[in-house]
MMTF fields as JSON, N, C-alpha, C and O atoms, coordinates in Angstrom:
{
  "mmtfVersion": "1.0.0",
  "mmtfProducer": "UNKNOWN",
  "numBonds": 331,
  "numAtoms": 332,
  "numGroups": 83,
  "numChains": 1,
  "numModels": 1,
  "chainsPerModel": [1],
  "groupsPerChain": [83],
  "chainIdList": ["A"],
  "bondAtomList": [4, 2, 8, 6, 12, 10, 16, 14, 20, 18, 24, 22, 28, 26, 32, 30, 36, 34, 40, 38, 44, 42, 48, 46, 52, 50, 56, 54, 60, 58, 64, 62, 68, 66, 72, 70, 76, 74, 80, 78, 84, 82, 88, 86, 92, 90, 96, 94, 100, 98, 104, 102, 108, 106, 112, 110, 116, 114, 120, 118, 124, 122, 128, 126, 132, 130, 136, 134, 140, 138, 144, 142, 148, 146, 152, 150, 156, 154, 160, 158, 164, 162, 168, 166, 172, 170, 176, 174, 180, 178, 184, 182, 188, 186, 192, 190, 196, 194, 200, 198, 204, 202, 208, 206, 212, 210, 216, 214, 220, 218, 224, 222, 228, 226, 232, 230, 236, 234, 240, 238, 244, 242, 248, 246, 252, 250, 256, 254, 260, 258, 264, 262, 268, 266, 272, 270, 276, 274, 280, 278, 284, 282, 288, 286, 292, 290, 296, 294, 300, 298, 304, 302, 308, 306, 312, 310, 316, 314, 320, 318, 324, 322, 328, 326],
  "bondOrderList": [1, 1, 1, 1, 1, 1, 1, 1, 1, 1, 1, 1, 1, 1, 1, 1, 1, 1, 1, 1, 1, 1, 1, 1, 1, 1, 1, 1, 1, 1, 1, 1, 1, 1, 1, 1, 1, 1, 1, 1, 1, 1, 1, 1, 1, 1, 1, 1, 1, 1, 1, 1, 1, 1, 1, 1, 1, 1, 1, 1, 1, 1, 1, 1, 1, 1, 1, 1, 1, 1, 1, 1, 1, 1, 1, 1, 1, 1, 1, 1, 1, 1],
  "groupList": [{"groupName": "MET", "atomNameList": ["N", "CA", "C", "O"], "elementList": ["N", "C", "C", "O"], "formalChargeList": [0, 0, 0, 0], "bondAtomList": [1, 0, 2, 1, 3, 2], "bondOrderList": [1, 1, 2], "singleLetterCode": "M", "chemCompType": "L-PEPTIDE LINKING"}, {"groupName": "SER", "atomNameList": ["N", "CA", "C", "O"], "elementList": ["N", "C", "C", "O"], "formalChargeList": [0, 0, 0, 0], "bondAtomList": [1, 0, 2, 1, 3, 2], "bondOrderList": [1, 1, 2], "singleLetterCode": "S", "chemCompType": "L-PEPTIDE LINKING"}, {"groupName": "GLY", "atomNameList": ["N", "CA", "C", "O"], "elementList": ["N", "C", "C", "O"], "formalChargeList": [0, 0, 0, 0], "bondAtomList": [1, 0, 2, 1, 3, 2], "bondOrderList": [1, 1, 2], "singleLetterCode": "G", "chemCompType": "PEPTIDE LINKING"}, {"groupName": "ALA", "atomNameList": ["N", "CA", "C", "O"], "elementList": ["N", "C", "C", "O"], "formalChargeList": [0, 0, 0, 0], "bondAtomList": [1, 0, 2, 1, 3, 2], "bondOrderList": [1, 1, 2], "singleLetterCode": "A", "chemCompType": "L-PEPTIDE LINKING"}, {"groupName": "ASN", "atomNameList": ["N", "CA", "C", "O"], "elementList": ["N", "C", "C", "O"], "formalChargeList": [0, 0, 0, 0], "bondAtomList": [1, 0, 2, 1, 3, 2], "bondOrderList": [1, 1, 2], "singleLetterCode": "N", "chemCompType": "L-PEPTIDE LINKING"}, {"groupName": "VAL", "atomNameList": ["N", "CA", "C", "O"], "elementList": ["N", "C", "C", "O"], "formalChargeList": [0, 0, 0, 0], "bondAtomList": [1, 0, 2, 1, 3, 2], "bondOrderList": [1, 1, 2], "singleLetterCode": "V", "chemCompType": "L-PEPTIDE LINKING"}, {"groupName": "ILE", "atomNameList": ["N", "CA", "C", "O"], "elementList": ["N", "C", "C", "O"], "formalChargeList": [0, 0, 0, 0], "bondAtomList": [1, 0, 2, 1, 3, 2], "bondOrderList": [1, 1, 2], "singleLetterCode": "I", "chemCompType": "L-PEPTIDE LINKING"}, {"groupName": "LEU", "atomNameList": ["N", "CA", "C", "O"], "elementList": ["N", "C", "C", "O"], "formalChargeList": [0, 0, 0, 0], "bondAtomList": [1, 0, 2, 1, 3, 2], "bondOrderList": [1, 1, 2], "singleLetterCode": "L", "chemCompType": "L-PEPTIDE LINKING"}, {"groupName": "PHE", "atomNameList": ["N", "CA", "C", "O"], "elementList": ["N", "C", "C", "O"], "formalChargeList": [0, 0, 0, 0], "bondAtomList": [1, 0, 2, 1, 3, 2], "bondOrderList": [1, 1, 2], "singleLetterCode": "F", "chemCompType": "L-PEPTIDE LINKING"}, {"groupName": "TYR", "atomNameList": ["N", "CA", "C", "O"], "elementList": ["N", "C", "C", "O"], "formalChargeList": [0, 0, 0, 0], "bondAtomList": [1, 0, 2, 1, 3, 2], "bondOrderList": [1, 1, 2], "singleLetterCode": "Y", "chemCompType": "L-PEPTIDE LINKING"}, {"groupName": "THR", "atomNameList": ["N", "CA", "C", "O"], "elementList": ["N", "C", "C", "O"], "formalChargeList": [0, 0, 0, 0], "bondAtomList": [1, 0, 2, 1, 3, 2], "bondOrderList": [1, 1, 2], "singleLetterCode": "T", "chemCompType": "L-PEPTIDE LINKING"}, {"groupName": "GLN", "atomNameList": ["N", "CA", "C", "O"], "elementList": ["N", "C", "C", "O"], "formalChargeList": [0, 0, 0, 0], "bondAtomList": [1, 0, 2, 1, 3, 2], "bondOrderList": [1, 1, 2], "singleLetterCode": "Q", "chemCompType": "L-PEPTIDE LINKING"}, {"groupName": "HIS", "atomNameList": ["N", "CA", "C", "O"], "elementList": ["N", "C", "C", "O"], "formalChargeList": [0, 0, 0, 0], "bondAtomList": [1, 0, 2, 1, 3, 2], "bondOrderList": [1, 1, 2], "singleLetterCode": "H", "chemCompType": "L-PEPTIDE LINKING"}, {"groupName": "GLU", "atomNameList": ["N", "CA", "C", "O"], "elementList": ["N", "C", "C", "O"], "formalChargeList": [0, 0, 0, 0], "bondAtomList": [1, 0, 2, 1, 3, 2], "bondOrderList": [1, 1, 2], "singleLetterCode": "E", "chemCompType": "L-PEPTIDE LINKING"}, {"groupName": "TRP", "atomNameList": ["N", "CA", "C", "O"], "elementList": ["N", "C", "C", "O"], "formalChargeList": [0, 0, 0, 0], "bondAtomList": [1, 0, 2, 1, 3, 2], "bondOrderList": [1, 1, 2], "singleLetterCode": "W", "chemCompType": "L-PEPTIDE LINKING"}, {"groupName": "LYS", "atomNameList": ["N", "CA", "C", "O"], "elementList": ["N", "C", "C", "O"], "formalChargeList": [0, 0, 0, 0], "bondAtomList": [1, 0, 2, 1, 3, 2], "bondOrderList": [1, 1, 2], "singleLetterCode": "K", "chemCompType": "L-PEPTIDE LINKING"}, {"groupName": "ARG", "atomNameList": ["N", "CA", "C", "O"], "elementList": ["N", "C", "C", "O"], "formalChargeList": [0, 0, 0, 0], "bondAtomList": [1, 0, 2, 1, 3, 2], "bondOrderList": [1, 1, 2], "singleLetterCode": "R", "chemCompType": "L-PEPTIDE LINKING"}],
  "groupTypeList": [0, 1, 2, 0, 3, 3, 4, 5, 6, 2, 7, 6, 2, 1, 3, 7, 8, 5, 6, 3, 8, 3, 9, 1, 4, 0, 10, 11, 3, 0, 4, 8, 5, 7, 8, 4, 7, 7, 4, 7, 5, 2, 3, 5, 7, 7, 6, 3, 1, 7, 1, 5, 12, 8, 4, 7, 3, 3, 0, 5, 7, 13, 6, 3, 14, 3, 6, 6, 3, 6, 7, 2, 7, 2, 15, 3, 14, 7, 2, 16, 15, 15, 3],
  "groupIdList": [1, 2, 3, 4, 5, 6, 7, 8, 9, 10, 11, 12, 13, 14, 15, 16, 17, 18, 19, 20, 21, 22, 23, 24, 25, 26, 27, 28, 29, 30, 31, 32, 33, 34, 35, 36, 37, 38, 39, 40, 41, 42, 43, 44, 45, 46, 47, 48, 49, 50, 51, 52, 53, 54, 55, 56, 57, 58, 59, 60, 61, 62, 63, 64, 65, 66, 67, 68, 69, 70, 71, 72, 73, 74, 75, 76, 77, 78, 79, 80, 81, 82, 83],
  "secStructList": [7, 7, 2, 2, 2, 2, 2, 2, 2, 2, 2, 2, 2, 2, 2, 2, 2, 2, 2, 2, 2, 2, 2, 2, 2, 2, 7, 1, 1, 7, 7, 2, 2, 2, 2, 2, 2, 2, 2, 2, 2, 2, 2, 2, 2, 2, 2, 2, 2, 2, 6, 6, 1, 7, 7, 2, 2, 2, 2, 2, 2, 2, 2, 2, 2, 2, 2, 2, 2, 2, 2, 2, 2, 2, 2, 2, 2, 2, 2, 2, 2, 2, 7],
  "xCoordList": [0.857, 0.0, 0.9, 1.896, 0.532, 1.325, 1.056, 0.067, 1.933, 1.777, 0.51, -0.155, 0.169, -1.046, -2.296, -3.222, -2.325, -3.468, -3.606, -4.717, -2.478, -2.505, -3.09, -3.843, -2.754, -3.309, -4.816, -5.55, -5.279, -6.719, -7.461, -8.506, -6.929, -7.546, -7.584, -8.597, -6.498, -6.456, -7.459, -8.087, -7.608, -8.583, -10.014, -10.848, -10.301, -11.637, -11.885, -12.969, -10.882, -11.01, -11.257, -12.105, -10.525, -10.714, -12.112, -12.746, -12.59, -13.937, -14.996, -15.987, -14.788, -15.746, -15.783, -16.852, -14.631, -14.596, -15.394, -16.167, -15.192, -15.899, -17.406, -18.2, -17.797, -19.214, -19.81, -20.903, -19.101, -19.586, -19.714, -20.691, -18.745, -18.783, -19.942, -20.67, -20.11, -21.216, -22.552, -23.46, -22.668, -23.896, -24.214, -25.36, -23.207, -23.441, -23.893, -24.565, -23.532, -23.905, -25.198, -25.734, -25.699, -26.884, -28.12, -29.236, -27.936, -29.07, -29.895, -29.375, -31.164, -32.048, -31.997, -32.071, -31.872, -31.835, -30.61, -30.584, -29.618, -28.34, -28.477, -29.013, -27.982, -27.868, -26.417, -25.517, -26.194, -24.836, -24.149, -22.921, -24.926, -24.307, -23.707, -22.548, -24.476, -23.977, -22.781, -21.762, -22.9, -21.841, -20.532, -19.476, -20.607, -19.394, -18.873, -17.666, -19.758, -19.313, -18.545, -17.509, -19.039, -18.314, -16.933, -15.942, -16.874, -15.595, -14.656, -13.456, -15.177, -14.331, -13.77, -12.574, -14.622, -14.139, -13.139, -12.126, -13.425, -12.479, -11.129, -10.091, -11.137, -9.881, -9.119, -7.899, -9.827, -9.169, -8.538, -7.422, -9.256, -8.696, -7.461, -6.481, -7.516, -6.344, -5.177, -4.021, -5.461, -4.394, -3.738, -2.514, -4.542, -3.989, -3.105, -2.012, -3.569, -2.789, -1.486, -0.43, -1.577, -0.385, 0.617, 1.781, 0.179, 1.13, 2.104, 3.191, 1.711, 2.599, 3.334, 4.547, 2.586, 3.16, 3.143, 2.306, 4.062, 4.015, 4.271, 5.165, 3.447, 3.603, 3.136, 1.957, 4.032, 3.718, 2.567, 1.656, 2.584, 1.525, 0.159, -0.823, 0.099, -1.165, -1.608, -2.799, -0.656, -0.997, -1.584, -2.588, -0.971, -1.482, -2.887, -3.774, -3.091, -4.404, -5.446, -6.543, -5.121, -6.087, -6.404, -7.543, -5.408, -5.664, -6.594, -7.526, -6.342, -7.224, -8.629, -9.614, -8.726, -10.016, -10.786, -11.991, -10.087, -10.727, -11.216, -12.316, -10.42, -10.822, -12.065, -12.993, -12.082, -13.244, -14.48, -15.573, -14.319, -15.442, -15.963, -17.173, -15.061, -15.475, -16.258, -17.299, -15.764, -16.479, -17.844, -18.834, -17.895, -19.158, -20.144, -21.34, -19.641, -20.509, -21.073, -22.259, -20.208, -20.672, -21.762, -22.775, -21.56, -22.561, -23.857, -24.943, -23.754, -24.942, -25.716, -26.945, -25.005, -25.68, -26.325, -27.429, -25.644, -26.234, -27.476, -28.461, -27.427, -28.571, -29.759, -30.904, -29.501, -30.578, -31.254, -32.473, -30.474, -31.04, -31.919, -32.889, -31.587, -32.365, -33.649, -34.619, -33.653, -34.826, -35.974, -37.018],
  "yCoordList": [-1.172, 0.0, 1.232, 1.294, 2.197, 3.427, 4.316, 4.138, 5.256, 6.187, 7.014, 7.271, 7.436, 8.234, 7.399, 7.883, 6.161, 5.274, 5.024, 4.993, 4.845, 4.641, 5.853, 5.707, 7.037, 8.262, 8.344, 8.695, 8.026, 8.075, 7.05, 7.359, 5.845, 4.792, 5.225, 5.04, 5.793, 6.279, 7.393, 7.439, 8.286, 9.374, 8.843, 9.347, 7.847, 7.232, 6.571, 6.705, 5.856, 5.243, 6.277, 6.082, 7.371, 8.455, 9.053, 9.364, 9.214, 9.756, 8.835, 9.308, 7.527, 6.583, 6.718, 6.614, 6.947, 7.173, 8.424, 8.424, 9.484, 10.735, 10.558, 11.066, 9.845, 9.579, 8.774, 9.086, 7.742, 6.929, 7.766, 7.631, 8.623, 9.468, 10.458, 10.643, 11.089, 12.033, 11.305, 11.805, 10.132, 9.346, 9.034, 9.171, 8.617, 8.242, 9.428, 9.246, 10.632, 11.829, 12.479, 13.359, 12.058, 12.701, 11.809, 12.308, 10.516, 9.615, 9.518, 9.673, 9.265, 9.024, 7.561, 7.247, 6.672, 5.226, 4.645, 4.531, 4.288, 3.816, 2.429, 1.503, 2.31, 1.021, 0.575, 1.039, -0.322, -0.711, -1.534, -1.547, -2.22, -2.934, -1.918, -2.048, -0.92, 0.118, 0.849, 1.033, 1.263, 1.995, 1.192, 1.712, -0.063, -0.878, -1.284, -1.451, -1.445, -1.771, -0.597, -0.797, 0.618, 1.803, 1.886, 2.179, 1.628, 1.669, 0.565, 0.798, -0.625, -1.736, -1.465, -1.637, -1.047, -0.769, 0.387, 0.349, 1.408, 2.518, 2.056, 2.463, 1.2, 0.69, -0.153, -0.032, -1.0, -1.848, -0.995, -1.268, 0.037, 0.918, 1.665, 1.828, 2.11, 2.796, 1.828, 2.214, 0.591, -0.413, -0.63, -0.735, -0.698, -0.85, 0.346, 0.175, 1.543, 2.755, 2.745, 3.121, 2.309, 2.274, 1.206, 1.256, 0.25, -0.745, -0.104, -0.631, 1.032, 1.77, 2.88, 3.039, 3.638, 4.744, 4.322, 4.789, 3.444, 2.81, 3.781, 4.625, 3.626, 4.357, 3.393, 3.043, 2.965, 1.931, 2.326, 1.526, 3.529, 3.952, 3.931, 3.463, 4.428, 4.441, 3.02, 2.712, 2.154, 0.767, 0.048, -0.653, 0.215, -0.416, 0.106, -0.67, 1.398, 1.989, 1.404, 1.045, 1.307, 0.798, -0.677, -1.102, -1.458, -2.873, -2.992, -3.796, -2.194, -2.207, -1.758, -2.344, -0.727, -0.203, -1.286, -1.447, -2.021, -3.087, -4.208, -4.725, -4.587, -5.65, -5.23, -6.021, -3.991, -3.497, -3.474, -3.829, -3.062, -3.036, -4.448, -4.655, -5.413, -6.806, -7.313, -7.951, -7.033, -7.439, -6.753, -7.377, -5.481, -4.751, -5.312, -5.399, -5.696, -6.32, -7.635, -7.921, -8.43, -9.706, -9.499, -10.198, -8.555, -8.257, -7.756, -8.161, -6.884, -6.345, -7.437, -7.463, -8.339, -9.423, -10.414, -10.896, -10.721, -11.613, -10.977, -11.666, -9.674, -8.97, -8.967, -9.043, -8.881, -8.914, -10.269, -10.351, -11.335, -12.693, -12.97, -13.722, -12.368, -12.581, -11.767, -12.128, -10.664, -9.774, -10.299, -9.654],
  "zCoordList": [0.0, 0.0, 0.0, 0.721, -0.814, -0.884, 0.324, 1.035, 0.539, 1.648, 1.539, 2.542, 0.32, 0.116, 0.414, 1.064, -0.053, 0.214, 1.71, 2.238, 2.393, 3.845, 4.55, 5.513, 4.084, 4.674, 4.468, 5.391, 3.274, 2.98, 3.836, 4.408, 3.923, 4.739, 6.208, 6.883, 6.699, 8.077, 8.332, 9.389, 7.369, 7.515, 7.534, 8.286, 6.728, 6.74, 8.092, 8.659, 8.612, 9.933, 11.013, 11.882, 10.963, 11.93, 11.806, 12.814, 10.589, 10.368, 10.973, 11.529, 10.865, 11.451, 12.971, 13.573, 13.598, 15.045, 15.416, 16.375, 14.64, 14.922, 14.721, 15.511, 13.676, 13.43, 14.585, 15.056, 15.044, 16.161, 17.426, 18.162, 17.683, 18.876, 18.803, 19.778, 17.647, 17.471, 17.627, 18.289, 17.019, 17.125, 18.587, 19.017, 19.347, 20.742, 21.588, 22.602, 21.181, 21.923, 21.444, 22.117, 20.295, 19.737, 19.704, 19.565, 19.83, 19.688, 20.967, 22.072, 20.8, 21.94, 22.359, 23.547, 21.388, 21.65, 20.94, 19.715, 21.713, 21.171, 20.542, 21.15, 19.317, 18.65, 18.859, 18.159, 19.819, 20.177, 19.088, 19.009, 18.249, 17.129, 16.165, 15.772, 15.784, 14.876, 15.482, 14.816, 16.737, 17.411, 17.43, 17.07, 17.847, 17.936, 16.565, 16.391, 15.595, 14.236, 13.633, 12.999, 13.824, 13.348, 13.999, 13.33, 15.296, 16.002, 15.542, 15.398, 15.312, 14.864, 13.469, 13.235, 12.555, 11.19, 11.209, 10.509, 12.007, 12.131, 12.648, 12.129, 13.676, 14.238, 13.222, 13.103, 12.494, 11.49, 10.393, 9.951, 9.956, 8.927, 9.442, 8.716, 10.68, 11.242, 11.458, 11.287, 11.827, 11.946, 10.588, 10.5, 9.533, 8.179, 7.836, 7.297, 8.142, 7.882, 8.681, 8.173, 9.938, 10.791, 10.366, 10.763, 9.569, 9.072, 8.08, 7.845, 7.501, 6.587, 7.338, 7.204, 8.123, 8.908, 10.38, 11.152, 10.761, 12.077, 13.22, 13.168, 14.259, 15.512, 16.597, 16.642, 17.462, 18.439, 19.347, 19.563, 19.881, 20.801, 20.112, 20.689, 18.903, 18.167, 17.82, 17.873, 17.464, 17.125, 18.341, 18.218, 19.502, 20.726, 21.026, 21.379, 20.888, 21.122, 20.166, 20.596, 18.894, 17.905, 18.12, 17.927, 18.517, 18.803, 20.009, 19.998, 21.048, 22.223, 21.837, 22.288, 21.008, 20.559, 19.796, 19.987, 18.937, 18.161, 19.071, 18.875, 20.056, 20.981, 21.766, 21.931, 22.246, 22.989, 22.085, 22.527, 20.833, 19.897, 19.621, 19.526, 19.494, 19.272, 20.48, 20.324, 21.672, 22.889, 22.966, 23.346, 22.609, 22.6, 21.59, 21.866, 20.413, 19.411, 19.921, 19.759, 20.54, 21.095, 22.13, 22.121, 23.01, 24.045, 23.412, 23.827, 22.417, 21.748, 21.016, 21.063, 20.341, 19.611, 20.57, 20.316, 21.671, 22.662, 23.291, 23.557, 23.527, 24.083, 23.146, 23.593, 21.848, 20.856, 20.818, 20.669, 20.952, 20.908, 22.123, 22.028, 23.266, 24.483, 24.484, 25.149, 23.734, 23.736, 22.913, 22.827]
}
């Protein structure tokens, strides 16, 4: 992946984080599947970007963010099945 493509992918990932954050602050009824999916895709895109422009602190943060989003998705899906 070229440096320019990595930047675009990273910017899209960052935009997804901002969209998820704005959504969580503006919605009346939170859809946790949507919220965690936006965060997971954003983290994966930023991890891809960081594979070209490596930064250890940012990589650790994005991996943690992805793990939390996966756990949140699991909890949200299990909650939907029980409802």
